SEFIZA-3560 file (N, C-alpha, C; in Angstrom, 3 decimals):
REM SEFIZA-3560
<numar><xx>37.312</xx><yy>124.397</yy><zz>48.690</zz><atom>N</atom></numar>
<numar><xx>37.921</xx><yy>123.448</yy><zz>47.752</zz><atom>CA</atom></numar>
<numar><xx>38.893</xx><yy>123.600</yy><zz>48.730</zz><atom>C</atom></numar>
<numar><xx>39.939</xx><yy>121.755</yy><zz>48.464</zz><atom>N</atom></numar>
<numar><xx>40.269</xx><yy>121.460</yy><zz>49.727</zz><atom>CA</atom></numar>
<numar><xx>41.603</xx><yy>120.552</yy><zz>48.226</zz><atom>C</atom></numar>
<numar><xx>42.964</xx><yy>121.546</yy><zz>48.660</zz><atom>N</atom></numar>
<numar><xx>43.762</xx><yy>121.153</yy><zz>47.408</zz><atom>CA</atom></numar>
<numar><xx>44.927</xx><yy>120.098</yy><zz>48.216</zz><atom>C</atom></numar>
<numar><xx>44.478</xx><yy>119.401</yy><zz>49.688</zz><atom>N</atom></numar>
<numar><xx>44.974</xx><yy>119.067</yy><zz>49.808</zz><atom>CA</atom></numar>
<numar><xx>45.994</xx><yy>117.712</yy><zz>49.547</zz><atom>C</atom></numar>
<numar><xx>45.082</xx><yy>117.246</yy><zz>48.199</zz><atom>N</atom></numar>
<numar><xx>46.108</xx><yy>116.117</yy><zz>47.230</zz><atom>CA</atom></numar>
<numar><xx>47.330</xx><yy>116.412</yy><zz>46.295</zz><atom>C</atom></numar>
<numar><xx>46.883</xx><yy>117.803</yy><zz>45.766</zz><atom>N</atom></numar>
<numar><xx>47.310</xx><yy>118.074</yy><zz>44.903</zz><atom>CA</atom></numar>
<numar><xx>48.815</xx><yy>118.731</yy><zz>45.528</zz><atom>C</atom></numar>
<numar><xx>48.280</xx><yy>118.779</yy><zz>46.877</zz><atom>N</atom></numar>
<numar><xx>49.754</xx><yy>119.665</yy><zz>47.186</zz><atom>CA</atom></numar>
<numar><xx>51.259</xx><yy>118.635</yy><zz>47.577</zz><atom>C</atom></numar>
<numar><xx>50.273</xx><yy>117.207</yy><zz>48.341</zz><atom>N</atom></numar>
<numar><xx>50.917</xx><yy>116.433</yy><zz>48.949</zz><atom>CA</atom></numar>
<numar><xx>51.894</xx><yy>116.103</yy><zz>47.113</zz><atom>C</atom></numar>
<numar><xx>51.186</xx><yy>115.865</yy><zz>46.116</zz><atom>N</atom></numar>
<numar><xx>51.517</xx><yy>115.231</yy><zz>44.811</zz><atom>CA</atom></numar>
<numar><xx>52.376</xx><yy>116.272</yy><zz>44.388</zz><atom>C</atom></numar>
<numar><xx>53.149</xx><yy>117.315</yy><zz>45.063</zz><atom>N</atom></numar>
<numar><xx>53.945</xx><yy>118.387</yy><zz>44.534</zz><atom>CA</atom></numar>
<numar><xx>55.150</xx><yy>118.033</yy><zz>45.110</zz><atom>C</atom></numar>
<numar><xx>55.001</xx><yy>117.145</yy><zz>46.107</zz><atom>N</atom></numar>
<numar><xx>56.407</xx><yy>116.452</yy><zz>46.616</zz><atom>CA</atom></numar>
<numar><xx>56.489</xx><yy>115.404</yy><zz>46.780</zz><atom>C</atom></numar>
<numar><xx>55.739</xx><yy>114.835</yy><zz>45.732</zz><atom>N</atom></numar>
<numar><xx>56.133</xx><yy>113.271</yy><zz>45.582</zz><atom>CA</atom></numar>
<numar><xx>55.834</xx><yy>112.214</yy><zz>46.216</zz><atom>C</atom></numar>
<numar><xx>54.570</xx><yy>113.627</yy><zz>47.090</zz><atom>N</atom></numar>
<numar><xx>53.847</xx><yy>111.827</yy><zz>48.332</zz><atom>CA</atom></numar>
<numar><xx>51.246</xx><yy>111.665</yy><zz>47.302</zz><atom>C</atom></numar>
<numar><xx>51.218</xx><yy>111.162</yy><zz>47.766</zz><atom>N</atom></numar>
<numar><xx>50.020</xx><yy>110.758</yy><zz>47.903</zz><atom>CA</atom></numar>
<numar><xx>49.243</xx><yy>110.923</yy><zz>49.577</zz><atom>C</atom></numar>
<numar><xx>48.252</xx><yy>111.570</yy><zz>48.841</zz><atom>N</atom></numar>
<numar><xx>47.041</xx><yy>110.881</yy><zz>51.076</zz><atom>CA</atom></numar>
<numar><xx>47.486</xx><yy>109.654</yy><zz>51.233</zz><atom>C</atom></numar>
<numar><xx>47.723</xx><yy>109.963</yy><zz>53.124</zz><atom>N</atom></numar>
<numar><xx>47.819</xx><yy>109.018</yy><zz>53.638</zz><atom>CA</atom></numar>
<numar><xx>49.298</xx><yy>108.747</yy><zz>53.879</zz><atom>C</atom></numar>
<numar><xx>49.760</xx><yy>108.683</yy><zz>52.972</zz><atom>N</atom></numar>
<numar><xx>51.358</xx><yy>107.948</yy><zz>52.791</zz><atom>CA</atom></numar>
<numar><xx>52.224</xx><yy>108.583</yy><zz>53.754</zz><atom>C</atom></numar>
<numar><xx>53.482</xx><yy>107.904</yy><zz>54.227</zz><atom>N</atom></numar>
<numar><xx>54.055</xx><yy>108.895</yy><zz>55.422</zz><atom>CA</atom></numar>
<numar><xx>55.870</xx><yy>108.909</yy><zz>55.283</zz><atom>C</atom></numar>
<numar><xx>55.296</xx><yy>109.925</yy><zz>55.755</zz><atom>N</atom></numar>
<numar><xx>57.123</xx><yy>110.542</yy><zz>54.923</zz><atom>CA</atom></numar>
<numar><xx>57.370</xx><yy>110.482</yy><zz>56.982</zz><atom>C</atom></numar>
<numar><xx>59.018</xx><yy>110.721</yy><zz>57.010</zz><atom>N</atom></numar>
<numar><xx>60.191</xx><yy>111.677</yy><zz>58.054</zz><atom>CA</atom></numar>
<numar><xx>60.037</xx><yy>113.661</yy><zz>58.233</zz><atom>C</atom></numar>
<numar><xx>59.421</xx><yy>114.492</yy><zz>58.053</zz><atom>N</atom></numar>
<numar><xx>60.278</xx><yy>115.454</yy><zz>58.421</zz><atom>CA</atom></numar>
<numar><xx>61.588</xx><yy>116.109</yy><zz>59.430</zz><atom>C</atom></numar>
<numar><xx>62.810</xx><yy>115.913</yy><zz>57.963</zz><atom>N</atom></numar>
<numar><xx>63.654</xx><yy>116.301</yy><zz>58.789</zz><atom>CA</atom></numar>
<numar><xx>64.346</xx><yy>117.517</yy><zz>58.291</zz><atom>C</atom></numar>
<numar><xx>65.214</xx><yy>117.534</yy><zz>58.878</zz><atom>N</atom></numar>
<numar><xx>66.660</xx><yy>119.042</yy><zz>58.376</zz><atom>CA</atom></numar>
<numar><xx>65.447</xx><yy>120.276</yy><zz>60.095</zz><atom>C</atom></numar>
<numar><xx>64.677</xx><yy>119.057</yy><zz>61.342</zz><atom>N</atom></numar>
<numar><xx>65.066</xx><yy>120.278</yy><zz>62.760</zz><atom>CA</atom></numar>
<numar><xx>64.250</xx><yy>119.115</yy><zz>63.748</zz><atom>C</atom></numar>
<numar><xx>64.975</xx><yy>119.390</yy><zz>64.698</zz><atom>N</atom></numar>
<numar><xx>64.915</xx><yy>117.763</yy><zz>65.524</zz><atom>CA</atom></numar>
<numar><xx>63.647</xx><yy>118.420</yy><zz>66.480</zz><atom>C</atom></numar>
<numar><xx>62.569</xx><yy>119.881</yy><zz>66.418</zz><atom>N</atom></numar>
<numar><xx>61.776</xx><yy>119.834</yy><zz>67.106</zz><atom>CA</atom></numar>
<numar><xx>60.673</xx><yy>118.756</yy><zz>65.733</zz><atom>C</atom></numar>
<numar><xx>60.753</xx><yy>118.955</yy><zz>64.638</zz><atom>N</atom></numar>
<numar><xx>59.460</xx><yy>117.026</yy><zz>63.845</zz><atom>CA</atom></numar>
<numar><xx>59.634</xx><yy>116.124</yy><zz>63.957</zz><atom>C</atom></numar>
<numar><xx>60.899</xx><yy>115.632</yy><zz>64.294</zz><atom>N</atom></numar>
<numar><xx>61.355</xx><yy>114.684</yy><zz>63.296</zz><atom>CA</atom></numar>
<numar><xx>61.364</xx><yy>113.634</yy><zz>65.004</zz><atom>C</atom></numar>
<numar><xx>61.046</xx><yy>114.681</yy><zz>65.903</zz><atom>N</atom></numar>
<numar><xx>60.578</xx><yy>113.920</yy><zz>67.736</zz><atom>CA</atom></numar>
<numar><xx>58.723</xx><yy>113.024</yy><zz>66.656</zz><atom>C</atom></numar>
<numar><xx>58.118</xx><yy>113.829</yy><zz>66.158</zz><atom>N</atom></numar>
<numar><xx>56.867</xx><yy>113.694</yy><zz>65.731</zz><atom>CA</atom></numar>
<numar><xx>57.244</xx><yy>112.837</yy><zz>64.869</zz><atom>C</atom></numar>
<numar><xx>58.044</xx><yy>112.208</yy><zz>63.806</zz><atom>N</atom></numar>
<numar><xx>57.916</xx><yy>111.494</yy><zz>62.834</zz><atom>CA</atom></numar>
<numar><xx>56.763</xx><yy>110.435</yy><zz>63.321</zz><atom>C</atom></numar>
<numar><xx>56.488</xx><yy>109.346</yy><zz>62.547</zz><atom>N</atom></numar>
<numar><xx>56.644</xx><yy>109.432</yy><zz>60.692</zz><atom>CA</atom></numar>
<numar><xx>55.427</xx><yy>111.361</yy><zz>60.478</zz><atom>C</atom></numar>
<numar><xx>54.822</xx><yy>111.413</yy><zz>59.447</zz><atom>N</atom></numar>
<numar><xx>53.948</xx><yy>112.030</yy><zz>59.667</zz><atom>CA</atom></numar>
<numar><xx>52.855</xx><yy>111.611</yy><zz>57.572</zz><atom>C</atom></numar>
<numar><xx>51.968</xx><yy>111.954</yy><zz>57.770</zz><atom>N</atom></numar>
<numar><xx>51.505</xx><yy>111.982</yy><zz>56.156</zz><atom>CA</atom></numar>
<numar><xx>50.402</xx><yy>113.181</yy><zz>55.853</zz><atom>C</atom></numar>
<numar><xx>49.712</xx><yy>113.615</yy><zz>54.648</zz><atom>N</atom></numar>
<numar><xx>49.127</xx><yy>114.443</yy><zz>54.051</zz><atom>CA</atom></numar>
<numar><xx>48.177</xx><yy>113.966</yy><zz>54.373</zz><atom>C</atom></numar>
<numar><xx>47.353</xx><yy>114.863</yy><zz>54.831</zz><atom>N</atom></numar>
<numar><xx>45.732</xx><yy>113.860</yy><zz>54.809</zz><atom>CA</atom></numar>
<numar><xx>44.684</xx><yy>115.481</yy><zz>54.846</zz><atom>C</atom></numar>
<numar><xx>43.524</xx><yy>115.000</yy><zz>54.004</zz><atom>N</atom></numar>
<numar><xx>42.231</xx><yy>116.354</yy><zz>54.231</zz><atom>CA</atom></numar>
<numar><xx>42.349</xx><yy>117.475</yy><zz>54.967</zz><atom>C</atom></numar>
<numar><xx>43.008</xx><yy>116.911</yy><zz>55.777</zz><atom>N</atom></numar>
<numar><xx>43.358</xx><yy>118.629</yy><zz>56.776</zz><atom>CA</atom></numar>
<numar><xx>44.535</xx><yy>119.171</yy><zz>56.765</zz><atom>C</atom></numar>
<numar><xx>45.887</xx><yy>117.892</yy><zz>56.154</zz><atom>N</atom></numar>
<numar><xx>46.791</xx><yy>119.046</yy><zz>56.537</zz><atom>CA</atom></numar>
<numar><xx>47.936</xx><yy>118.157</yy><zz>56.774</zz><atom>C</atom></numar>
<numar><xx>48.925</xx><yy>118.211</yy><zz>57.762</zz><atom>N</atom></numar>
<numar><xx>49.918</xx><yy>117.190</yy><zz>57.902</zz><atom>CA</atom></numar>
<numar><xx>49.861</xx><yy>116.957</yy><zz>59.098</zz><atom>C</atom></numar>
<numar><xx>49.931</xx><yy>115.714</yy><zz>59.551</zz><atom>N</atom></numar>
<numar><xx>48.944</xx><yy>115.258</yy><zz>60.806</zz><atom>CA</atom></numar>
<numar><xx>50.782</xx><yy>114.621</yy><zz>60.856</zz><atom>C</atom></numar>
<numar><xx>50.986</xx><yy>114.070</yy><zz>61.765</zz><atom>N</atom></numar>
<numar><xx>51.875</xx><yy>113.864</yy><zz>62.613</zz><atom>CA</atom></numar>
<numar><xx>51.433</xx><yy>112.683</yy><zz>63.171</zz><atom>C</atom></numar>
<numar><xx>52.559</xx><yy>112.103</yy><zz>64.298</zz><atom>N</atom></numar>
<numar><xx>52.253</xx><yy>110.088</yy><zz>64.171</zz><atom>CA</atom></numar>
<numar><xx>50.686</xx><yy>110.117</yy><zz>64.569</zz><atom>C</atom></numar>
<numar><xx>50.561</xx><yy>111.302</yy><zz>65.983</zz><atom>N</atom></numar>
<numar><xx>49.328</xx><yy>110.624</yy><zz>66.925</zz><atom>CA</atom></numar>
<numar><xx>48.134</xx><yy>111.472</yy><zz>66.428</zz><atom>C</atom></numar>
<numar><xx>48.036</xx><yy>112.050</yy><zz>64.872</zz><atom>N</atom></numar>
<numar><xx>47.179</xx><yy>112.398</yy><zz>64.823</zz><atom>CA</atom></numar>
<numar><xx>46.892</xx><yy>114.116</yy><zz>64.510</zz><atom>C</atom></numar>
<numar><xx>47.978</xx><yy>115.195</yy><zz>65.329</zz><atom>N</atom></numar>
<numar><xx>47.671</xx><yy>116.403</yy><zz>65.098</zz><atom>CA</atom></numar>
<numar><xx>48.784</xx><yy>116.864</yy><zz>64.189</zz><atom>C</atom></numar>
<numar><xx>47.326</xx><yy>117.921</yy><zz>63.963</zz><atom>N</atom></numar>
<numar><xx>47.598</xx><yy>118.818</yy><zz>62.586</zz><atom>CA</atom></numar>
<numar><xx>48.048</xx><yy>119.971</yy><zz>62.808</zz><atom>C</atom></numar>
<numar><xx>49.444</xx><yy>119.950</yy><zz>62.802</zz><atom>N</atom></numar>
<numar><xx>50.537</xx><yy>122.117</yy><zz>62.598</zz><atom>CA</atom></numar>
<numar><xx>50.646</xx><yy>122.365</yy><zz>61.328</zz><atom>C</atom></numar>
<numar><xx>49.792</xx><yy>123.435</yy><zz>60.731</zz><atom>N</atom></numar>
<numar><xx>50.181</xx><yy>123.483</yy><zz>60.187</zz><atom>CA</atom></numar>
<numar><xx>51.225</xx><yy>124.492</yy><zz>59.004</zz><atom>C</atom></numar>
<numar><xx>51.875</xx><yy>125.416</yy><zz>60.602</zz><atom>N</atom></numar>
<numar><xx>53.454</xx><yy>125.568</yy><zz>60.078</zz><atom>CA</atom></numar>
<numar><xx>54.598</xx><yy>124.645</yy><zz>59.722</zz><atom>C</atom></numar>
<numar><xx>53.961</xx><yy>122.932</yy><zz>59.840</zz><atom>N</atom></numar>
<numar><xx>54.360</xx><yy>121.884</yy><zz>59.282</zz><atom>CA</atom></numar>
<numar><xx>54.809</xx><yy>121.990</yy><zz>57.488</zz><atom>C</atom></numar>
<numar><xx>53.709</xx><yy>122.739</yy><zz>57.099</zz><atom>N</atom></numar>
<numar><xx>52.993</xx><yy>122.766</yy><zz>56.155</zz><atom>CA</atom></numar>
<numar><xx>54.478</xx><yy>124.171</yy><zz>54.317</zz><atom>C</atom></numar>
<numar><xx>54.606</xx><yy>124.574</yy><zz>55.744</zz><atom>N</atom></numar>
<numar><xx>54.951</xx><yy>126.124</yy><zz>55.887</zz><atom>CA</atom></numar>
<numar><xx>56.420</xx><yy>126.392</yy><zz>55.140</zz><atom>C</atom></numar>
<numar><xx>57.191</xx><yy>125.215</yy><zz>56.198</zz><atom>N</atom></numar>
<numar><xx>58.318</xx><yy>124.893</yy><zz>56.679</zz><atom>CA</atom></numar>
<numar><xx>58.607</xx><yy>123.619</yy><zz>55.547</zz><atom>C</atom></numar>
<numar><xx>57.750</xx><yy>123.379</yy><zz>55.359</zz><atom>N</atom></numar>
<numar><xx>58.431</xx><yy>122.384</yy><zz>54.242</zz><atom>CA</atom></numar>
<numar><xx>59.072</xx><yy>122.765</yy><zz>52.768</zz><atom>C</atom></numar>
<numar><xx>57.467</xx><yy>123.730</yy><zz>51.741</zz><atom>N</atom></numar>
<numar><xx>57.615</xx><yy>124.931</yy><zz>50.822</zz><atom>CA</atom></numar>
<numar><xx>58.101</xx><yy>125.904</yy><zz>51.495</zz><atom>C</atom></numar>
<numar><xx>59.121</xx><yy>125.974</yy><zz>52.117</zz><atom>N</atom></numar>
<numar><xx>59.662</xx><yy>127.448</yy><zz>52.141</zz><atom>CA</atom></numar>
<numar><xx>61.415</xx><yy>126.206</yy><zz>51.974</zz><atom>C</atom></numar>
<numar><xx>61.780</xx><yy>125.519</yy><zz>52.373</zz><atom>N</atom></numar>
<numar><xx>63.062</xx><yy>124.898</yy><zz>52.625</zz><atom>CA</atom></numar>
<numar><xx>63.797</xx><yy>125.182</yy><zz>54.192</zz><atom>C</atom></numar>
<numar><xx>62.560</xx><yy>125.317</yy><zz>54.914</zz><atom>N</atom></numar>
<numar><xx>62.894</xx><yy>125.279</yy><zz>56.656</zz><atom>CA</atom></numar>
<numar><xx>63.776</xx><yy>123.772</yy><zz>56.949</zz><atom>C</atom></numar>
<numar><xx>62.388</xx><yy>122.810</yy><zz>56.380</zz><atom>N</atom></numar>
<numar><xx>62.114</xx><yy>121.787</yy><zz>56.941</zz><atom>CA</atom></numar>
<numar><xx>62.485</xx><yy>120.796</yy><zz>55.042</zz><atom>C</atom></numar>
<numar><xx>63.282</xx><yy>119.798</yy><zz>55.766</zz><atom>N</atom></numar>
<numar><xx>62.559</xx><yy>119.125</yy><zz>54.162</zz><atom>CA</atom></numar>
<numar><xx>61.577</xx><yy>117.496</yy><zz>54.009</zz><atom>C</atom></numar>
<numar><xx>61.340</xx><yy>116.773</yy><zz>53.399</zz><atom>N</atom></numar>
<numar><xx>60.217</xx><yy>115.400</yy><zz>53.423</zz><atom>CA</atom></numar>
<numar><xx>61.372</xx><yy>114.428</yy><zz>53.080</zz><atom>C</atom></numar>
<numar><xx>61.192</xx><yy>113.250</yy><zz>54.037</zz><atom>N</atom></numar>
<numar><xx>62.141</xx><yy>111.156</yy><zz>52.980</zz><atom>CA</atom></numar>
<numar><xx>61.515</xx><yy>110.568</yy><zz>53.839</zz><atom>C</atom></numar>
<numar><xx>60.844</xx><yy>109.774</yy><zz>52.037</zz><atom>N</atom></numar>
<numar><xx>60.383</xx><yy>109.167</yy><zz>51.848</zz><atom>CA</atom></numar>
<numar><xx>60.099</xx><yy>108.361</yy><zz>52.282</zz><atom>C</atom></numar>
<numar><xx>59.203</xx><yy>107.142</yy><zz>52.928</zz><atom>N</atom></numar>
<numar><xx>59.155</xx><yy>106.281</yy><zz>54.552</zz><atom>CA</atom></numar>
<numar><xx>58.797</xx><yy>104.735</yy><zz>53.161</zz><atom>C</atom></numar>
<numar><xx>59.854</xx><yy>103.835</yy><zz>52.654</zz><atom>N</atom></numar>
<numar><xx>60.068</xx><yy>102.910</yy><zz>52.158</zz><atom>CA</atom></numar>
<numar><xx>59.565</xx><yy>102.004</yy><zz>52.662</zz><atom>C</atom></numar>
<numar><xx>58.340</xx><yy>101.541</yy><zz>52.326</zz><atom>N</atom></numar>
<numar><xx>57.881</xx><yy>99.921</yy><zz>53.365</zz><atom>CA</atom></numar>
<numar><xx>57.594</xx><yy>98.229</yy><zz>52.257</zz><atom>C</atom></numar>
//
């Protein structure tokens, strides 16, 4: 069972809602990101599962994009 929608909601986001990863310049160059059913996708649609781990453990943060 896919739980990405629930995980996105934990961070105050919806699937497909864009956000920036902050606190690590290695991720910031790939902003914006979004939660999808596949995981966290960067602006090119690439998924890197370490993004989720580092956000969940506080290594990086999320900054909502107000549109």
